[in-house]
N, C-alpha and C positions, 0 to 999 in steps of 0.2 A: 632444328636443334643447333646449338653452338658447335657441336661436333657431330659429324655425320653418324648415322646409325651404324654403318659398317665399322667406322673407327671405334665407336663406343663398344660394340660387340668385340672387336679385336682386343681392345684394352681389357675388357672383362675376362676374356679367355686367357690373355697373357697372365693376368693375376691368378688364374686357376691352375696354371701349369708351371709353377715356380720350381726351379731345380732343387733336387733333394741333396743338399749339402749338409753333412753332419757337422754341426758347429756346437762346441760346448757352450752352454748358456747358464747364467746364474739361476738358481732355484727361485721360483715365484714366492714372494714373501707371503707369510701367513696373514690372513685378514681376520679381524675380530667383528667386522660388520660387513654387510653386503656391499661389494664393489664389483661393478660389471666388468671393469678392466681386468683381464686375466694376467697382466704384467708380462705377457709374451708376444705382444703385437696383435692379440685378438680380444674380443669382448664376448660376453655371454648375456643374452636377454633373460629377464627384463633389465632395462637400464637402472630402474629402482625396484627393489623387491618390497615396496610399500606403495600405497595408492597414489597414483598421479594420473588423473583422468582427464579426458577431453584435451589432450595436449595440442598446442599450436606452437610452431617453431619457425624461426626465421634466421637468416644470416645477415649480419651487418659488418662489412670488412672481414676481418679474420675471426670474428666471434659469432657464435651461435647463441640465440636467446630463446627461451621457452617459458610458457606459462600454462596453467591448467585450472580446472574447476575446483572450487573450494566449498561450494554449497553454503551451509549454515555456520561454517567455522571461520573465525577471525583470529589474527589478520588473514586477509584473503588475497588471492591472485599472486602467488609467489612468482618472482621473476628470477630465472636461473640463467647462467651463462656457461659456455664451454668452448674450448678451442678444438675439440676433437669429436664432439657428439656423444662421447661416452662418459667422460668425467665432468660433472656439473657442480657449480657452486651457486649458492643463493646470493643475490645482490640486493634484493629488496622485496617487500610486499607492496603491490600497487594500491591495495585497499586496506588501510590499517584499521578501519572500523566500518560498521554498518550505519546507514542513515537512521534517523529517529523513527520510532514505531514500536509498539508493544510486542509485535510478532518477532522482532529481532532480539528481544530481551526476555523472552519467556514470561511475559506479563499478561495479565487479564485472560489467562487461559489460552493464549495464542502462542504459536510456535512457528519456526521456519524450517523444521525438519524436511529434508528432501527438496528444499527450495533454495533461496538465497541467490548466490551469484554462480553462474554456470556457463559452460561452453564458450570460453573467451576466444577472441580473435586478436592476435598480436601482429602488428604491422609497424614498419618504419618508413617514413616519408619526409623528405625535405628537412633532415636534421632532427626529426622528432619521432619518438616511440609512441605508439597508440595501442591501447587495449580496449576492445569493444566487448561488452558482456551484458547480458540481461539480468535484471533482478526482478523476480516475480512480482507482477502488478505495479512495478515501479519504473518500467520502461528500460530503454537502452542506456547503459552507463558507459561513459567514455573517460578513460584515464590517459593522461598525456604527460610525457617527460622528455627533456632533452638528454638526460643522463638516466640510464636504466636503474641506477642506484637511487634515483629519486632526487628531489621530491616529485611526486606525481600530483598533478592537478586533476580535479574531477568535475565533469559536467554531465548533463543528462539530456537525452532525446526522448521526447514523449511518444515513443512507439515501441511496441514489442516485436522485435525481429527475431524469430525463433531460430536458434543455432546459426547465426549469420556468419558470413565471411566477407571481408572488405578488400577491394582492389583499387589502388591508386593507379589509374590508367595513364598511358603515355601522353594523352592530350590534356592532362590536368583534371579531368573529371574523376569523381569518386563514386564507386558503385558498391552495392552490397547485394549478396544473394542470401536467401533464407527459405525457411518453411520445410515441410516434410512431404515426400512423394512428388508433388509438383514443386519445381524450383522457381521462385519469384525473384525478380530483379527490381531494385529501387536505387535511385540516385541520391547521394548525400550531398548536402551543401558543402562547398569548399572549405568553410570554416568549421565543419562538423557540428553545426548548431542544430541541424534538423534534416529532414528529408525534403527533396524537391517535389512539391506537390504535383500530382499528375504523372509522375515518372514510374509508378509501380506497374509492373506487368509480369505475366507468367512467361518464362522463356523455355521451360521444359515441362510439358504437361504431365499430369499424373499417368502412371502406367509405363514409364520408361526406365524403371529399375532404380531410380534415384531415391535417396532416403533423406537423411538429415546430417547435422554436424558437418556442414560444407566447409571446404577449403578452396579458395578462389585464386587462380594464378593466370598470368599471361607469360607464355614462353615462346620466344621467337615469333611474336606477332599472333600467336594462336591462343585462344582462351581455353582454360581447363577448369573444371569443377570436380573436386573429389569429395565423395560423401559416404556416409555409413548407411548400410541397409540391414534390417533385421528380418526380412521377409524371404524365406522362413527362418534363416539363420544369419548370423553376423558375417558380413563381407564388406569389401570396399569397392565402390563403383567410381568410374570416371566418365565425365562428359567432356566433349571438345567441340569447338566451333571456330570458324574464321571471323564471325561477327557476333556481337552480343545477342542479337535477335535470331541467331541460328542460320541454317539448320544445325541442330545439335545431334551428335552421335554419342552413344553410351556403351561402355563395356565394363566387365569385372576385371579389376587389377590385382586383387588379393582375395583368396577364398580358402577356407578350411584350415588355416594355419593356427593351430592351438599349442604348438611346441610339446605335444603329448600331454596336454592338461585337460582334465575332465571338468565338467560343470560341478560346482559345489552344491551343498545343501541350499534349498530355496524355501523361503517363507511365503506361503500362499495367502495367508489370512490378513496380512498387514501390507497395505499399499499406500500410494501417495496421498489418497484422500481419506485414509483411515485415521481417526483420532489417535493421538499418542496413547499407546496401550499402557495401562496402569494396573497394578494388583493382579487379580486372577483373570486377566485377559486371555481369551482363547487364541492359541497359536496353532498353526498347521504347517509343519515342515515336511519336505520330502527330498530324497536324493534322486536326481534325474538319472536316466539310463547311462550305461557305461560309455556310450559313444554319442550321447546327445550333445549337439554343438551349442544351441542357444546363441548367446552373444559372446561366447568365449573367443572365437577366432578374431584375429586382428581385424578391426572394423571401423575405427574412426581416427583419421589422421590426415597427413598430407605429404608433401615432398619438399626437399630443399637441396640446393646445389652447393657443394663445398668449393673452397678456393681453387682446388686443382681441377675443377670442371666436372668431377664426378657427382652423380645425383644419389640421394638417399631418401628412403621413405621412413616415416614415423607413424606409429599408430598405437592405439590402446587395445587391451584385451581384458576380459573379465577373468580374474584370478581368485576364484572362490572367496573365502571370507577376508582375504587381503583387500579386496576391492578391485578397482580397475587400474592396471599398470601400463606403463609405456615401454614400447620396444622400438628398435630401429632396424632397418633392413637395407641391404644393397638394392639399388634400383636399376632396372634394365629397360631402356627405351627400345620398343619393338613396334614397327609399323606406326610410329608416331604416338604410341601409348606408353605411359610410365608404369611398367609392371613392377610390383614388388618381387624380389627374388633375383636369381642369377640365370644366365643363359642356360637353357636346357631344363629349367624348372621354374618357369614363370608362374607367379601367383602364390608361391610358397617361399617362406623366408627362413634362412638358417638361424638356429638358436645361437650358435657361435660362428663368428665371422671375423675377417680381418678388420682391424680398426680403421675408421675413416681418417682422412687428412694425414697421409704419411709425412713424416718429417717433423711433425709437431711434438715437442718434448713435453707431453702432459703425463705426469706421474699418476699412477692409480690413486684415486682418492674417493672418499665417501662424501656424499652431498651433505649429510646431516650428522651431527653429533647428538646421539639419542639420550645418553645418560646425562644427568644434571644433578650437581650437588647443591644447587640453589645458593651458591656463595658469591655470585657475581652481582653486578648492578642491575641486570635484566635477565629475563628468561631466555633460555636457549631458543633460537628461532624455529626449532622443530616443533615447539609447542603451539597449539591453537586453542582458543576458547570455544566451548560449545555455546553458540550464540554470543551476543555482545555482553562483555562482563560489566559488573557494577563497580564503578570507581570507589575506592576507599574500602572495599570489602575483600581485598586480597593484598598481600604485601610480601616483599622480600627483605624489608628493613625492620619490621616490628620485632622480629627475632632474627638477627643476622645469621646467615647460613641455613635458614629454613624458609620454606614457602608456607605462609599462613593464609588459610582460607576461612573466612568468617561465615558461619552457618546463617542461611536465610530461609524463610519459610518456603516449602515446596511440597508438591504432591508426589514424592518419590524421587528416585535417582534421575530419571529422564527429564524431570522438571527442575532439577537442582541448578541454580544459577552459579556462575563463576566456576563451572567444571572445566578443568584444564585437561586437554587431550593431546595425544599424538598417535599417529597411525601405527598399527601393529606392523611388524616386519617379518617376512617369511624367508624360507619355508617354515622354519621353526624358531621361536624366540620366547624369552621370558622377560617379565618386568617385575622388579622388586623395589619397594620403597619402605622407608622407616616412617611410621606414624606415631606421633606423640599426641594422644587423645586426652591429655590432662585438662585441656581448656574446654572440652565439650561440657554442655549443660544438659539438664533433663529435657528430652525432646529432640536432641541432636543426633545425627549420624554422620560418619565420615569414613573414607577409606579409598581403596583401589578398585576400580571397576573395569569391565569391558562394555564400552558403549556400543550397543547394537540393539536390535529389537527381534527377539527378546534379549534383555540386558541381564547382567549378573555382576555381583560385587562381593567383596570381602572387606569388612571394616568393623568399627566400634560403634555401638549404639548405647545411648545413656537415657535412662528414664528415672522415675522416682525411686526405683529399687536398686539403682546403681548402674554400672557399666558392664558390658559383656561383648564378646567377639561374635560377629554374625556373618555367616555366608548366606547370600540370597540369590536365588535363581528365579527370574521372572517367568520362565516357562514352567507352568504348574504352580506358580506362586509358592515356591519351596524356600525353606529357611532352616538353618542349623545354627544353634547358639552354643557357645562353650564359655566357660569362665575366663575372665580377663585377669591374668596374674600380674600384669604391669601395664601402666598406661602407654608405655612405649613398646610397640610391636612391629615386627617385620612382616609385611604383606607381600605375597608373590602370586603371579598368575603365569602359567606356562601354556603356550599355544602351539599346537601342531596345525598350521593353517593349510597344509595339504589335506588334512583329515577334517578340517573345520571343527576342531575340538579344543577346549581349554580346560585347565584344572587349576584350582586355587589351593594355596597352602599358607601357613603362618609359622612364625618362630619368635621366641622371646629373647634368643641370644644371637640370632643371625647366622647360626650354623646348623642347628637341627630343626628341620621343617616338618610340620605335620599337615597332611592333606586334610581338607575339610570340604564337605558337601559332595555333590555329584559332578561328573564331567559335564561341561557346558557345551551344548551344540551351538555353533555359530553359523547361522544361515545368512545368505544375502537377501536383502529385501528392499523394496522401493519406497519405504517410508523415510529412512535417512538417506537412501540412495548413496551410501558410502560403505566402505569396508569397516571392519571392526576397529575400535580405537581403545588404547589404554587411557584411563581417565582417573584423575584425582578429584575428589569431591568432598563437600561438606554441606549439609542442609539440615533444617529443623527449626522449631519454634523457640529453642532455648536461648538463642543469641550467643552461643559460645563460639569457639574457634578450634581448628585443627591445624597442627604443624606437621609438615612433611620434609624429609631430608633424604639425601643419598638415593635418588631415583636411578636405577641401573637397568639397562637392557642387555641381555645376553643372547647371542646368536650362535648356537653350537655348530651349525652347518656353514657358517660364513667362510671358514678356512677351506678352500677348495684346492689347495696346492697339491694335495695327494690324490686328487680324483682321476688323474691320468697316470696309469702305472708305468711311467717311463723306465725303460731298462729291465722291466720284469718279464718273466715268462708266465703267460696267463692262458686259461681256457676261456672260450667264448660260448656262452649259452644264449639261445634265442628266447626272449621273453614271450614270444607268440606261442610256441609249442614245447618249450623246454629242451629242444634238441641242442646238440653240441656241434659246432663248426669243425669240420675235419677235412684234410686234404685227401681228395680222391686219387686213386692211381692214374686216372686220365689227366691229372694236372689241374683240376678245378676244385672249387670249394663247395662242399656238400654238407647238409645236415645229417647227423646220425643220432640214434637214440642214446640218451644219457644212460650211464651204467654199463654200457657194452665195452668190449675190448677195443673197438674202433675209437670210442670216446676217450679211452685211457691211453691211446697211442701217442707217440711223439708228433704225429701229423695233426693232432688236435691241440697242440701247444704252440703258442706264438710269442715271440719276443717283440715288445713294443719299443720301437726306436724313435727317439725324439729328433725330428728334423727341423725344429725351430718354428716359431710363429704358430704354435698350436697344431702343426702338421705332424703326422706320425706315419711310419712304415711298419708293417707287420711281417716278421720273418718266421716262416714255419720251422719248427725244431727238428723236422725230419730231413732237413737239408734240401728240400725241393725248391726253395726260393721265397720270394716276397709276394704277398697278395697284390696283384696287378690287374687293373681294369683295361680291357681291350674292347675295340669296337664301340657299340652303343651301350655297352654295359648290360646286355640282356642276360637271362639265366645262362650260366656256364661261361659267361664272359669275365668272371673273376678267376684269373689264372695264377699259377705259381710260376714266376719267372724271375730272371735277374732284376735287381732293383732299377727302376727308372722313374722319370717324373710321373708316370701313370701309376706308380705304386703309392702315391701320396694321398692321404685322407686327412680331412680336418675333423678332429675329435669334437663331438657334440656332447657336452656334459649335461646329463639329465638330472644332476644334482644329488640324487639319493640312491642308496642301495646298489651302488656300482653300475648303475644303468647309463648307457651311452648310445650314440649312433655314430656311424662313420660316413662322412660326406666325401664322396669321390671328387677329387679335384680335376678329374677328366670329364665326368658327366654332369657335375653339379647336382647329383642325386645320391641317394643313400644306399648303402649295402643292406641287402635283406633277402628274405625268402617269402614264399607263400606258405604260411604255417600248415603243417601236417600234409604237405603235398609231396615231400621227398625231392622236390626239384632243387637243382643246384642254385647257389647264391648268384644274385644279380646286383648291379649297381644302378638300378633304375627306379628306385622307390622315391615317391614324391615327398614323403615325410610321415611322421608318426600319427596314428589315430589317437584320439583322447585316451583310450584304454591302453595304449602302447603295445597292443598284442597283434599288430598287423604284420609283424615279421621284420620290422626295421629297427627295433630296439633290442640291444644286446646287453648282457650282463657279464662282466669279467670277474674271474676268480683266480686266485693264485694258490695252486695245490702242490702237494709233494711232487718230487721229480717224476716225470712221466715214464711209463713202461716203454720198452723197446721191442 
């Protein structure tokens, strides 16, 4: 490595034992949309709380660049940039349109759902940016630009290289690794026009733990391949070798990190090869077990080195009906392997950690502006079309200040052309739009939908008997019609994406909303292979049009500025067994039953002191001291002592219901108990289980003054 492992470990440990100096700091500004930057020198995963799957990330000079999978949505292959790995901005889309073909345009009964462009590899070499990505049955696509803002040129290699990663080697040769289970190597021609015939070979045979979604690197003369594996659950594997032809060693570098997230509802009856379900199609959804991992844990990503020499990991995880999101992690080199996590807790990643690239003045910012009044010359870049749109059948200019969608014949919502979509955002959000349906003709439908399978929507339908408002749920082929009192109606969908559930409502004045239909279950499924999406649509045989205005997204949980109870006196209950944390007369922290005199004592109340950069110190109100970790943090190693650097914890915001974890900056592990054991608290927990009931997740509450 560029820095010895000893020095790297020393640097990481130094970051963990920052001095506890109480400095007055400005309050974190309230946010109206998800921003990973906490404004206090820390960030909280995920980096985006909407889908960004199959990320690939590089650094060029002082800038980081990232792209990801966009499947059947266009424009595709977003190119983002950042100075600090936390705050990202869009600079371009490398693929503004799909190639010709009916499957890209929902024509002739063909579709691209769950296909399209996926698993891109982003690289920079000799002054040029390159993105390599497969399009199903169309071979390997290569996009190239000297400026990441574009323009991007496009070429094609007539080979399907599954989940490839490319390495520009020191000797000028270009290599790609690809495939699942066994890892294959092939040489690309220097001009990237094709593969070198006869160069293909298997370098890691099947049965060595490797998966797919490879990321290929050379660090200090040694080759590394990082891949995702799903057998039997999601994790990250790494392979290394001194030479391309091996011998290769493999280890696991990240496993079990869900950030306390459960698997969401799953649709069993609709898969990649299933025809697009229409009408009364049978669906079969189930909720996996409380601690089933599946592909939730961090499982597909790679590594990148910051300008200060520190290394960081990036990976995606499955986040229920949101889809697949991206997280970053501190990286620890140990025995020559790049482990996600901090020393003392390798393979697990903090949900909240100190921001990368110290000294960079990057203000907290959101990547996307989600709301759109449609009063500009172009659509907001957060929008993507479902398949390739039909030119001339949508407009921002025919009625200035409105988006006009012309209805075209389609066999239902999922086949509607020129459907405009954007990713839902979590953990909770709503989308509202004004629809003027006066331009619809008999046979037309238009409205606001959730694009998923099963799908659901709320809109206006017109037939020979007139127009009416309709809610439609594809699961069960359910519908509810109500009279339409005005052609202008406000449509709203509210989603709790932690619960995989959405509800529709409508209003004729924009103030009083009426719910309509039933709650809509939002499972993840492999037909679209995407999370749920808000969608504006119009379709039908009437040849009319629909006008949309004032699309607004509201995120009620985006403001996390009050999630850490700085300066307050709180009690701490354990989500695992409901016990209350209380100071034991022996000077350790113990769990006691709720509702008892011990739980009501001053020894069960703690003042939360802000020590800056997300760090807190907890002072017991009985005067016994501060929670302080000693030794290895084993049970009864959480003592009540005078405040020191070992009294520092990094608050891990679990985002809802006042749930949090405390990461000890001495051990790199979490405060917790073995539920129902009665054992004293320890600071040696690796991280939360998906159900959060393993003893490491706490709930704070602020009650009346404690008894003495």
